[in-house]
N, C-alpha and C positions, 0 to 999 in steps of 0.2 A: 201528220208527224209524229206518228208513233216513241213515246223515249217509255211506256211503264210506269209503274207506280214509286213513290219515294224517290221518282231523278230527283225532284229539287234538293233535297234535304240532304245527298249524296255529291249533288254539281258540288254548294254550298260546304258542303263539308270538306271535298277533293278543294273549291279555290283557296279557307280558309290554310288548308293542311302546305298548299305552294306558298303563302305569303310567311309563315314559321318556318321554312324550310326554308326560305330566301334570310329570313334576320338570321336564321342561324345556323345553315350550314354553307359549308365551302362548295357555292355553286360557279363560281366560275369557271373556267380552262385556268389549266394548270399549266399546263403545256401550249397551248395552242393562244398565241398573239397572232391581231391584227391586222399585220401587217402594214401598218404605216408609219410605226416605226422605220420601216424601209425607204421613205422617202421625206426630205426635209424643204419647204418653204424657201423662195429663193427669198435669200435677203437682199433688204437695199436699203443702208446706210447716208444716201440724198435721196427718200422719198416725198417727192413732195403733196403729203396727205395731210389735213390735219387732221390727226385723232376723233378733233369732238364733230365731224362731217362727213363721217365715216359711215355710208348707202349700204344698209345692211336690207333695207324692206330688199323679202319676193313679195313673186306671185305664183299662190300654188293650188294647185286642186280648184285656181276660178277665189281664190278669195289670200289679199295680202292680209300677207306675215312682217312684225314688224322684224325680226328677225330670223333667217332660216332652220326652224328651230317644231320639232314638230317631238311634243311630250309621248312617249312610246306607249302603245298595248302594255298592261300589267296587271289587271285583277275585276272585278266583281262575280256577282253575284253572294257575297255577305252581309255581316252588316258591320262588321271593319272594312271591306272594301268598300263599298257602299262615302263613310270617312277616306280614305283614303283619295278618291274621283275625284269626292268634290276641293277638297283640298288644294288638289292637279289642277279640277276646271279655274280656281276661285284664282293660284297664279301665273295660271293658263290667258285668261279674260283680261289681268293686271298688264300681265309684258309683247301681253299681241303676237302671242306662238297659237302654233295649236295642235291637235291632242287627237289623241286614237283611244278611243273606248280597249278595254279588254273585254274575252268573250262572252255574246251574247247567245248564244245557243238557249242559255237559260233561258230568253225573255219569249223562245218562238212558246206562243199560244199564247201570253202571263204579260200580257206590257206592264205587270204592275211590279211590277221588280225595278225598284229605287234604286237600288246601285247603281245604276246608269243615268240616272235623270240632274244636269250638272244647267240644264241650258237656262235656273233658272238664278244662278249667279257665270254662269259665260253664256250671258246671249250675245256674241258676237268672234268668239272662236271658232278659226277650222273646227269642228269636230268631225271626230273618222268612227262609225260604231264595225263593229266585228264578227264574221264567225268563221270558224273552220272550213275548211276544203272538205274536208270528208262529210261536215254535212250539206253541204249547199248541194240544190237540186231543183227542177222544177217543183216539185211540192210542196216549199217551204218557205218560195217567190212570198205567194201570198203574207204567215204571219213570219217571214223577214220583214216585209216591207215595212210595216205593222213599227216594229220591231225598234226599224225607224225611222221613224215620224214619228215614236212615238218620246225619244230622247232629243228629235229634232234635230238626228245626224242631216251635215251633210253628203258628206262619201261614205263609199264601203268598204270594208276591207276584212281580203280572203288571206287566212293566215292559210299556209300549206306547212307541213308536222310532223310530215311520215315515223321522222325517227320518235320525234316525245312519245309518240298517239304509240307505237311499236313498246316504251319501256312503259307505258303507265297500264298501269291494271286498271280493264278492261277498255281500254283504250278503243279505235272506232284507225281500223288498222288496213282496213278493206279501203285505197286509191284508184281501184282499179275503170278506168273510164273520168275521173272526177274529171281531165281535162276536157273531154269534154260538154259536161255539165255546167264548171266550168263558166263558159262559153254564153248556155244558152241562159244562165243566171244574171252573168253582163246584156245579152238583150233585152233579160225585161223585167231587171227588179227596179230598172229607176230612181238607180245613183251610181256614177263616174263608182269604178273598182279597183281599189290596186289591190294587188297581189303583195303579201310579202312573206317570208320564211316565220322560224322565231326564233332565230338563235344561227343555226344549222349553215344560215349558205341556202342564197340564190347568185350559184357561177352561168355558163355558155351554156352547156346543153338546156338545165331549165329554163334561160330564156327565149331561146328558142321554141319551147313549147309555148312561148306570151308570145308571139307575134299572131299580129292578126284579127287575133280574138276582139280586140275592144277594150285589153287591158288601160285604164286612165293613168296609172301610174306602176310603182313596182319600189320597194321597203329588199339591198338585199341583206337583211338585217341577217350578217356576215357572225364568223367563226371570231371568238377573242374579247366576250363579255362572258351573258350569262350563259354555261350549259345545258337548256333542259331537256338534254335527255339526262346529265347530269340530278335534275332535281327531282325527276322522276325516276332515281333510283334510287335519294333517300327520303320520299313518299312510300315509298310501296317494301324496300329491303330494309330501309334506315339508315343506310351505307350506301357505297360505290358497287357493286357487284361488280360492271365490268370498264375497267376503266378509261379502255381501247377507245371506244361506243361511245363515250363520256365525253371523249378527247374530239369526234367525230365534225368535223364538218371542212368550211371552205372560209378562208380567213376576212376580213372584211372587205381588206385595198383588195384579192385579189377577184372576190366577189364584184367588187365596182367597175373594177378593170373591166373583167370578161361582159358583164353586164350590158356595159356600156358601150362595150366596143362587141358585140352582136345588138342592143336593140336603141341603136345613131341619138334618135331624135323619146326618145321615155323617159317623162320628168322620173328621175331616182332618187329613191332614199336611202343612206347610208347610215345604218342601224347597227349593232352589235359590238359593244366595246367605246362605244365612243364618253369618252369618261373628259374632258380634255376641250377648252375653247381652237386647241393648234390641231389634237385630232377633228376637227370640224370644220378645220380651214383646212387641211392637208387633203380632208376629204370627197370638200368642193372645189378641188382645184382639179383630184383623180376625176370629177364628171357629177357632184353630183350638187342634185338642186336643193335638197335640203337634209340636215341628217335627225335621227328618232336616239333618245335619252331613257333609259326605264330606270333600273337598276339600281342610281344611285342616288332618285328621286325616291327610292319609299321607306326608309326611317324617315325622310324630313317632312311626305307626303303622309306618314302615323305621324308626326308632331304636330305643324298645323301650317296652313299655306303660306305664311310668311315666311316657314322655312322653304315651301319651294321657291320662292321665290329667290331667296336671295344664293339660293345654290345657284338657277338658272343663268337668276341675272351677271353675276362672278362670271359667269359660262359666256353668256353671250358677250360682257366685259373683254375678254379673253380670246375670244375667236377679234371684233373688231380689232384688237390690240394687233394682231395676227394680220390685219387685211391692211393697218399703218407703218407695220413695218414689213414688206412687200412690196410696198407704195401702190398696192389700189384699192379709189376710191372704192366702191364698189366688189358685187360678189360678179358681176359680168367679169369686171379687169382681174382678180384672182384667177380668175377659169383662162381665163387670155392669156395670165404668166405663166402658166406651167407649173410644174416639179420636177426635184431634183429627188434619180432613186443612188441607192443611198443604199 
C-alpha cells in the first residue's frame, strides 16, 4: 500500500488536532439527541433482586466481560495518543471491560508505532483493532494482519465514515466497491470483524448490506454524541461552516431498533451519546449486547488510569442500579423485560 512521503507526520498532526478540537470546541451534536430520552425502563417497586448480586457479565466476540461495556475507539498515532491509550487500557484491565483502538492506518507497513501497544498493561481485555472501510482491500490484508498481531488484538473493527471523510481535508472519499472489498477482507484477515460508524449511525438500509457477508458484530454508533462532521469542520476551517451537515445522522436509539430488526441475531454495540448507566440500560433493553463509551473518557484518560476507572466505575454502578430498579437480576432479564416508549 503506497501512502506517500510524509504520511506518518501528517497523520500524527491530524490525530493530535482531533484531540485538541475535541477538548476545546463544541463537537457534540447541538440539535440531535440520541432518542433514548423517548424510552423509559419499567420501574418495579417490588423488585426481588439483591443489588449486590446483580450479574452484569456477558460474552462478546468470544471473550468474557465483567460488564457489557467497551471503551470506544478514540485515538492513536501521536505521543499523547499513546498516553491516552495506556490509561484507557489499564482501566479496562482493572474493570474487566473491553477496548477498541483508534484507527491503525498509520501502522500499515510499520508495526513499530508504539501508541497502540497496550497488551503489557492489559493482558486479559477484549482488544479490538481498527481500520477504515475506505482503506480496506485484499492488498492491505497482510500488513493489516501484521498490525493486529503486533498489538495482540482479538478482533478488528472496520469503521465506515463517508460523511467524516467528505468533510476532512484530503479525506478518502471513494467508497465505491467498499462493501465487496469488506467481504473479501472478512474472509481473509483471520480475525472476527466488527463494522461500525463513527457517530453518524448505521441504520436499516446499511444493515441490509451487512447481512450474509460474515460480519461478527455491528456497532450502530448513532447520532447524539460527538459529530465527526463537526470535528472535521473545526479542524479544517476553525469553525462549523455547514451546521446542517454537522447535525446529520441517525439517532442512536433509531439506529439500534432498525439494525436489530434487520439483523435479529447479530451481536450489537450501542454507541453514540451513551453518557450514563441509564443510557446503557435503555440501549440493552432495546436490543444491544454491549455499549461503548468514548468522549466522556478523553479528559480522564489524559489525566490518569485511575481517573478513567473512577468514571467507568460510576457508570457501571449506575447500570447495576438500573437493573435492580426494574427487577432484572441479569442482562437477559433486562432484555426480556422490555422497555416503554413515551
